[in-house]
C-alpha positions as CSV (number, residue, x, y, z in Angstrom):
1,X,-65.1,-19.2,2.6
2,X,-61.3,-18.4,2.6
3,X,-60.6,-21.7,0.7
4,X,-63.2,-20.9,-1.8
5,X,-61.8,-17.4,-2.3
6,X,-58.3,-18.8,-2.6
7,X,-59.4,-21.1,-5.4
8,X,-61.4,-18.4,-7.1
9,X,-58.4,-16.0,-7.2
10,X,-56.1,-18.8,-8.4
11,X,-58.6,-19.5,-11.2
12,X,-58.2,-15.9,-12.3
13,X,-54.5,-16.0,-12.9
14,X,-54.6,-16.8,-16.7
15,X,-57.1,-13.9,-17.1
16,X,-54.8,-11.7,-14.9
17,X,-51.9,-12.4,-17.3
18,X,-53.9,-11.5,-20.4
19,X,-55.3,-8.4,-18.7
20,X,-51.8,-7.3,-17.7
21,X,-50.5,-7.9,-21.2
22,X,-53.2,-5.7,-22.6
23,X,-52.6,-2.9,-20.1
24,X,-48.8,-3.0,-20.5
25,X,-49.2,-2.6,-24.3
26,X,-50.5,0.9,-23.8
27,X,-47.6,3.4,-23.8
28,X,-49.4,5.4,-21.1
29,X,-46.7,7.9,-20.2
30,X,-48.5,11.1,-19.2
31,X,-46.1,13.3,-21.0
32,X,-47.1,14.5,-24.5
33,X,-43.5,15.3,-25.3
34,X,-42.7,11.7,-25.1
35,X,-45.8,9.7,-26.1
36,X,-49.1,10.6,-27.8
37,X,-51.9,11.4,-25.2
38,X,-54.1,8.8,-27.0
39,X,-52.0,6.1,-25.3
40,X,-53.2,7.3,-21.9
41,X,-56.8,7.7,-23.1
42,X,-56.8,4.2,-24.5
43,X,-55.5,2.8,-21.2
44,X,-58.1,4.7,-19.2
45,X,-60.9,3.4,-21.4
46,X,-59.6,-0.2,-21.0
47,X,-59.6,0.3,-17.2
48,X,-63.1,1.7,-17.2
49,X,-64.5,-1.2,-19.3
50,X,-62.6,-3.8,-17.2
51,X,-64.1,-2.7,-13.9
52,X,-67.5,-2.3,-15.5
53,X,-67.3,-5.9,-16.6
54,X,-66.2,-6.9,-13.1
55,X,-69.5,-5.6,-11.7
56,X,-69.0,-1.9,-10.8
57,X,-71.6,0.6,-11.8
58,X,-71.4,4.0,-13.4
59,X,-67.8,3.6,-14.5
60,X,-66.8,6.9,-16.0
61,X,-63.8,9.0,-17.2
62,X,-63.5,12.5,-15.7
63,X,-61.0,15.0,-16.9
64,X,-58.9,16.3,-14.0
65,X,-57.4,19.8,-13.7
66,X,-54.0,18.7,-15.1
67,X,-55.7,17.3,-18.2
68,X,-55.4,13.6,-17.3
69,X,-58.4,11.2,-17.0
70,X,-59.5,9.8,-13.7
71,X,-61.4,6.5,-13.9
72,X,-64.1,6.0,-11.3
73,X,-67.2,3.9,-10.4
74,X,-68.8,2.1,-7.6
75,X,-70.9,-0.8,-6.3
76,X,-73.4,0.2,-3.6
77,X,-72.9,-1.2,-0.1
78,X,-75.3,-3.8,1.2
79,X,-77.5,-2.6,4.1
80,X,-75.3,-1.8,7.1
81,X,-72.0,-2.6,5.3
82,X,-69.1,-0.2,5.0
83,X,-67.6,1.1,1.8
84,X,-64.0,0.7,0.6
85,X,-62.2,2.8,-1.9
86,X,-59.6,1.0,-4.1
87,X,-56.9,3.2,-5.7
88,X,-54.3,2.6,-8.4
89,X,-52.9,4.5,-11.4
90,X,-52.6,3.4,-15.1
91,X,-49.9,5.9,-16.2
92,X,-46.3,4.7,-16.1
93,X,-42.7,5.9,-16.2
94,X,-41.0,6.1,-19.6
95,X,-38.7,3.0,-20.4
96,X,-35.5,5.0,-19.8
97,X,-33.7,3.4,-22.7
98,X,-35.0,0.5,-24.7
99,X,-31.5,-0.7,-25.2
100,X,-31.3,-1.5,-21.5
101,X,-34.3,-3.8,-21.6
102,X,-33.9,-7.5,-22.2
103,X,-37.3,-7.7,-23.8
104,X,-39.6,-5.0,-25.3
105,X,-40.6,-2.6,-22.6
106,X,-44.3,-2.4,-23.6
107,X,-44.7,-6.1,-24.2
108,X,-45.4,-8.4,-21.2
109,X,-42.8,-11.1,-21.3
110,X,-42.4,-14.1,-18.9
111,X,-38.8,-14.8,-17.8
112,X,-37.5,-16.7,-14.8
113,X,-41.0,-16.9,-13.3
114,X,-41.6,-13.2,-13.4
115,X,-43.6,-11.0,-15.8
116,X,-41.6,-8.2,-17.3
117,X,-42.8,-4.9,-18.9
118,X,-43.2,-1.2,-18.0
119,X,-46.0,-0.8,-15.5
120,X,-46.2,-4.6,-14.8
121,X,-45.8,-3.7,-11.1
122,X,-46.1,0.1,-10.9
123,X,-49.0,0.3,-11.1
124,X,-50.8,-1.8,-13.7
125,X,-50.1,-4.9,-11.7
126,X,-52.2,-3.4,-8.9
127,X,-55.1,-2.7,-11.3
128,X,-55.3,-6.3,-12.4
129,X,-54.9,-7.3,-8.8
130,X,-58.1,-5.3,-7.9
131,X,-59.9,-6.9,-10.8
132,X,-58.9,-10.4,-9.7
133,X,-60.1,-9.8,-6.1
134,X,-63.5,-8.4,-7.3
135,X,-64.1,-11.2,-9.7
136,X,-63.3,-13.8,-7.1
137,X,-65.8,-12.2,-4.7
138,X,-68.5,-12.2,-7.4
139,X,-67.7,-15.9,-8.1
140,X,-67.9,-16.9,-4.5
141,X,-70.6,-14.6,-3.1
142,X,-72.5,-13.5,-6.2
143,X,-71.9,-9.9,-5.0
144,X,-69.5,-7.7,-3.2
145,X,-69.8,-7.9,0.7
146,X,-69.0,-4.2,1.1
147,X,-69.6,-1.1,-0.9
148,X,-66.8,-0.7,-3.4
149,X,-65.5,2.5,-5.1
150,X,-62.6,2.6,-7.5
151,X,-60.4,5.5,-8.5
152,X,-57.5,5.1,-11.0
153,X,-55.5,8.1,-12.0
154,X,-53.6,8.9,-15.1
155,X,-50.8,11.3,-14.1
156,X,-49.3,10.0,-10.8
157,X,-45.9,9.5,-12.2
158,X,-45.7,13.1,-13.5
159,X,-46.6,14.5,-10.1
160,X,-48.8,17.2,-11.6
161,X,-51.6,16.9,-9.0
162,X,-54.6,16.1,-11.2
163,X,-56.2,13.6,-8.9
164,X,-55.3,15.6,-5.7
165,X,-57.4,18.5,-7.1
166,X,-60.1,16.1,-8.3
167,X,-60.6,14.6,-4.9
168,X,-61.0,18.0,-3.3
169,X,-63.6,18.9,-5.9
170,X,-65.5,15.6,-5.8
171,X,-65.3,14.6,-2.1
172,X,-68.7,12.8,-1.9
173,X,-67.9,10.8,-5.1
174,X,-65.0,9.0,-3.4
175,X,-66.1,9.0,0.3
176,X,-65.4,5.7,2.0
177,X,-64.8,4.1,5.4
178,X,-61.5,2.5,4.4
179,X,-59.1,3.3,1.5
180,X,-56.6,0.9,0.0
181,X,-53.9,2.9,-1.7
182,X,-52.3,0.1,-3.8
183,X,-49.1,1.6,-5.0
184,X,-46.6,0.1,-2.7
185,X,-45.8,-3.6,-1.9
186,X,-44.2,-6.2,0.4
187,X,-40.8,-6.0,2.0
188,X,-40.0,-9.2,0.0
189,X,-41.8,-11.7,-2.1
190,X,-44.0,-13.8,0.3
191,X,-43.8,-11.4,3.2
192,X,-47.1,-9.7,3.8
193,X,-46.3,-6.1,4.5
194,X,-48.2,-2.9,5.2
195,X,-46.5,0.3,4.4
196,X,-47.3,2.6,7.4
197,X,-45.2,5.7,6.7
198,X,-44.1,7.7,3.7
199,X,-41.3,10.2,3.8
200,X,-42.2,13.7,2.5
201,X,-40.1,15.4,-0.1
202,X,-38.9,18.9,-0.9
203,X,-36.8,20.0,-3.9
204,X,-34.8,23.2,-4.3
205,X,-32.7,24.5,-7.2
206,X,-29.5,26.4,-6.4
207,X,-27.5,28.4,-8.9
208,X,-24.3,30.3,-8.1
209,X,-22.8,32.8,-10.5
210,X,-19.3,34.4,-10.4
211,X,-18.4,35.8,-13.9
212,X,-20.2,37.5,-16.7
213,X,-18.8,34.8,-19.1
214,X,-16.5,31.8,-19.2
215,X,-12.8,32.9,-18.9
216,X,-9.6,31.1,-19.9
217,X,-8.5,29.2,-16.8
218,X,-4.8,29.7,-17.6
219,X,-5.1,33.5,-17.8
220,X,-7.6,34.0,-15.0
221,X,-7.8,30.8,-12.9
222,X,-6.7,31.3,-9.4
223,X,-8.1,34.6,-8.3
224,X,-11.2,34.2,-10.4
225,X,-13.6,32.2,-8.3
226,X,-14.7,28.9,-9.7
227,X,-18.5,28.6,-9.2
228,X,-18.4,24.8,-9.8
229,X,-16.0,24.3,-6.9
230,X,-18.1,26.7,-4.8
231,X,-21.3,24.8,-5.5
232,X,-19.7,21.5,-4.7
233,X,-18.5,22.9,-1.4
234,X,-22.1,23.9,-0.6
235,X,-23.5,20.5,-1.6
236,X,-20.8,18.7,0.4
237,X,-21.9,20.6,3.6
238,X,-25.2,18.7,3.6
239,X,-23.5,15.4,4.6
240,X,-20.8,14.5,7.1
241,X,-18.0,12.0,6.6
242,X,-20.3,9.1,7.6
243,X,-23.1,10.2,5.2
244,X,-25.5,11.5,7.9
245,X,-27.5,14.6,6.9
246,X,-26.1,17.7,8.5
247,X,-28.6,20.3,7.5
248,X,-28.9,23.0,10.2
249,X,-32.1,22.5,12.2
250,X,-33.1,19.1,10.9
251,X,-32.9,16.0,13.2
252,X,-31.1,13.1,11.7
253,X,-31.2,10.7,14.6
254,X,-34.6,8.9,14.2
255,X,-34.9,5.1,14.6
256,X,-37.3,2.7,12.9
257,X,-39.4,0.3,15.0
258,X,-40.9,-1.9,12.3
259,X,-39.4,-4.6,10.1
260,X,-35.6,-4.8,9.9
261,X,-33.8,-4.4,6.6
262,X,-30.6,-6.4,6.6
263,X,-27.7,-4.5,5.0
264,X,-26.7,-7.3,2.7
265,X,-30.3,-7.6,1.4
266,X,-30.4,-3.8,0.8
267,X,-27.1,-3.9,-1.1
268,X,-28.6,-6.4,-3.5
269,X,-31.9,-4.6,-3.8
270,X,-30.2,-1.3,-4.4
271,X,-27.5,-2.9,-6.7
272,X,-24.7,-1.4,-4.7
273,X,-21.3,-2.3,-6.2
274,X,-18.8,-4.6,-4.4
275,X,-16.6,-2.6,-2.1
276,X,-18.8,0.4,-2.0
277,X,-19.9,1.2,1.6
278,X,-23.4,2.0,2.7
279,X,-23.6,5.4,4.3
280,X,-25.0,6.8,7.6
281,X,-24.6,5.9,11.2
282,X,-28.0,4.2,11.7
283,X,-29.4,0.9,10.4
284,X,-30.6,0.6,6.9
285,X,-34.2,0.9,8.1
286,X,-33.3,4.0,10.2
287,X,-31.7,5.7,7.3
288,X,-34.4,4.7,4.8
289,X,-37.6,5.3,6.7
290,X,-36.9,7.4,9.9
291,X,-34.2,9.9,8.9
292,X,-33.9,12.7,6.3
293,X,-32.1,11.8,3.1
294,X,-30.5,14.5,1.0
295,X,-29.6,13.7,-2.7
296,X,-28.2,15.8,-5.5
297,X,-30.6,14.7,-8.3
298,X,-29.2,16.9,-11.0
299,X,-26.3,19.2,-11.7
300,X,-25.6,21.7,-14.5
301,X,-21.9,21.9,-15.3
302,X,-20.0,21.3,-18.6
303,X,-19.7,17.6,-19.4
304,X,-16.2,16.1,-19.5
305,X,-16.4,15.4,-23.2
306,X,-16.3,18.7,-25.0
307,X,-15.1,20.7,-22.0
308,X,-12.6,23.6,-22.4
309,X,-9.9,25.2,-20.3
310,X,-12.2,27.8,-18.8
311,X,-13.4,29.0,-15.5
312,X,-17.2,28.7,-15.8
313,X,-19.4,31.7,-15.2
314,X,-22.1,29.7,-13.2
315,X,-23.2,26.3,-12.0
316,X,-26.5,24.9,-10.8
317,X,-27.9,21.8,-9.0
318,X,-31.2,20.4,-7.9
319,X,-31.3,19.1,-4.3
320,X,-34.0,16.6,-3.1
321,X,-34.6,16.2,0.6
322,X,-36.7,13.3,1.8
323,X,-38.4,14.2,5.1
324,X,-39.3,11.5,7.7
325,X,-42.7,11.5,9.6
326,X,-42.6,13.8,12.5
327,X,-40.9,16.6,10.4
328,X,-42.7,19.3,8.4
329,X,-41.7,19.2,4.8
330,X,-42.2,23.0,4.6
331,X,-40.1,23.5,7.7
332,X,-37.4,21.2,6.2
333,X,-37.4,23.2,3.0
334,X,-37.0,26.4,5.0
335,X,-34.1,24.8,6.9
336,X,-32.5,23.6,3.7
337,X,-32.7,27.0,2.0
338,X,-31.2,28.7,5.1
339,X,-28.4,26.1,5.3
340,X,-27.4,26.7,1.7
341,X,-27.6,30.5,1.9
342,X,-25.2,30.5,4.9
343,X,-22.6,28.5,3.0
344,X,-22.4,30.5,-0.2
345,X,-18.6,31.0,-0.5
346,X,-16.6,34.0,-1.9
347,X,-19.6,36.3,-2.2
348,X,-20.9,34.3,-5.2
349,X,-24.3,35.5,-6.4
350,X,-26.8,32.7,-5.3
351,X,-30.3,32.1,-6.4
352,X,-32.3,29.4,-4.6
353,X,-35.7,28.4,-6.1
354,X,-38.2,26.4,-4.1
355,X,-39.4,23.7,-6.5
356,X,-41.8,21.3,-4.6
357,X,-43.1,20.3,-1.2
358,X,-44.9,17.1,-0.2
359,X,-45.6,16.3,3.4
360,X,-44.8,13.0,5.1
361,X,-47.7,10.6,5.8
362,X,-48.6,8.0,8.5
363,X,-51.2,5.4,7.7
364,X,-53.8,3.8,10.0
365,X,-52.5,1.4,12.6
366,X,-55.7,0.5,14.5
367,X,-59.4,0.4,14.0
368,X,-61.8,-2.3,12.6
369,X,-60.5,-2.0,9.0
370,X,-56.9,-2.4,10.3
371,X,-57.9,-5.5,12.2
372,X,-59.6,-7.0,9.2
373,X,-56.7,-6.2,6.8
374,X,-54.1,-7.6,9.2
375,X,-56.1,-10.9,9.5
376,X,-56.7,-11.0,5.8
377,X,-53.0,-10.5,4.9
378,X,-51.9,-13.2,7.4
379,X,-54.5,-15.6,6.1
380,X,-53.5,-15.0,2.5
381,X,-49.8,-15.5,3.2
382,X,-49.8,-17.9,6.1
383,X,-47.4,-15.8,8.2
384,X,-47.5,-12.7,10.4
385,X,-47.9,-9.3,8.7
386,X,-44.9,-6.9,8.9
387,X,-44.8,-3.1,8.6
388,X,-42.4,-1.0,6.7
389,X,-41.9,2.6,5.7
390,X,-41.3,3.9,2.2
391,X,-38.7,6.4,1.2
392,X,-40.9,7.8,-1.6
393,X,-43.8,10.1,-1.2
394,X,-47.4,9.9,-2.5
395,X,-49.0,13.4,-2.0
396,X,-52.5,12.0,-2.7
397,X,-52.4,10.2,0.7
398,X,-52.3,13.5,2.6
399,X,-55.2,14.8,0.5
400,X,-57.2,11.7,1.2
401,X,-56.5,12.0,4.9
402,X,-57.5,15.7,5.0
403,X,-60.7,15.1,2.9
404,X,-61.8,11.9,4.7
405,X,-60.5,12.3,8.3
406,X,-62.7,9.4,9.6
407,X,-61.4,6.9,7.0
408,X,-58.7,4.3,7.7
409,X,-56.0,4.6,5.0
410,X,-53.6,1.8,4.1
411,X,-50.8,1.4,1.6
412,X,-50.1,-2.1,0.1
413,X,-49.7,-3.7,-3.3
414,X,-47.6,-5.9,-5.5
415,X,-44.4,-3.9,-5.8
416,X,-41.6,-5.6,-3.9
417,X,-37.9,-4.6,-4.3
418,X,-37.1,-7.1,-7.2
419,X,-39.8,-5.3,-9.3
420,X,-37.3,-2.5,-10.1
421,X,-40.1,0.0,-10.6
422,X,-39.0,3.1,-12.5
423,X,-36.0,1.3,-13.8
424,X,-35.3,-0.7,-17.0
425,X,-36.5,-4.4,-16.8
426,X,-39.4,-3.7,-14.4
427,X,-41.2,-6.9,-13.5
428,X,-43.8,-8.4,-11.2
429,X,-43.9,-11.8,-9.4
430,X,-47.3,-13.3,-10.4
431,X,-47.5,-15.0,-6.9
432,X,-47.6,-11.5,-5.4
433,X,-50.6,-10.5,-7.6
434,X,-52.3,-13.7,-6.5
435,X,-51.6,-13.3,-2.8
436,X,-52.4,-9.6,-2.6
437,X,-55.7,-10.2,-4.6
438,X,-56.6,-12.9,-2.1
439,X,-55.8,-10.6,0.8
440,X,-57.9,-7.8,-0.7
441,X,-60.9,-10.2,-1.2
442,X,-60.6,-11.6,2.3
443,X,-60.3,-8.0,3.7
444,X,-63.6,-7.0,2.0
445,X,-65.3,-10.1,3.3
446,X,-64.0,-9.6,6.8
447,X,-64.5,-5.9,7.0
448,X,-68.2,-6.4,6.0
């Protein structure tokens, strides 16, 4: 049957391209300040209708607590067969500057063997992958070998928690024996990879204030404390000279046991400029997947252009701390806040606001579904399956684990490093859609 499924998936690829072109054309950014909400609603309706046409029943749109639409439906399990939940999301990041795109951001364009467009990989590429797998199974078997449930959310990129709340309120609707969270991808094109860990995340905002107003730096600079310099000193205390995190109470010595990530490959994937060093004392994989990573993601100080000769009254920054598995994100936030509070210089007035917390996640690494998925990935690609971590966080995974403790949960998908998800010129390799669709179809067949 694997050869028949391989042919059936391959026969879907023209349809996959047209499906993806239709989906990419929706400007489904879940932010009404940037794009009309109708764009998300049209994308949701398209997803609903496509899965209904592929053979799922009771496909519906449900409003979630954050106002976004969740798309869901199911196909009942044959007698004695398990049920699998397939996840993806249809909302996307904004283009981040049309002038930086080499082709229109919301128009699927083929170039150098890849398909370019916002959402082509993250995560509309995974939606069309699901559709290709399900259609191939119908072509070969005339039915689905397992029960199938689908859930596609519409606000994942905004992190507003709509689907997380929906799952808790509709637990029976989405209950399954195995869950494929298809919002990650392979270590590289052609390398079948299961993402087994996600770092957690915590953000805090820090503001330091010294003066009631800006004061002339020539008349008052010197004894008047500079809050910008004070803030920079506090931020600098979070890393040592090698770039290792030095936040009091947080371990920064973890090691990664899965796939290696060669430094030169990482330099290319991360677009590190020539002559710029990578930081940290561990390997790339250690630093990326097994250790905390602290980043100043925003800072409020006067811009260079338009600045004046003045000591500023205040300065502010947002700090993001990625937390490896084995650490508590809440505990890490407590440690980060305490670390910064201890390093406020010169008696500056300091306000630290706790912005967000998302716990780390560890996926399933054994069980019947794991065995079936590993075999399916290796059959689809013709090589051993690798495992990797991911620096990002997907809070939904922890909600799914808490709601369905007996389910095996896996992270996979079409998003390899060259996709440049969240960046201008996002793209997907169509061979990844084909191979992951085949792996998913083989998995459903084997798990049954």
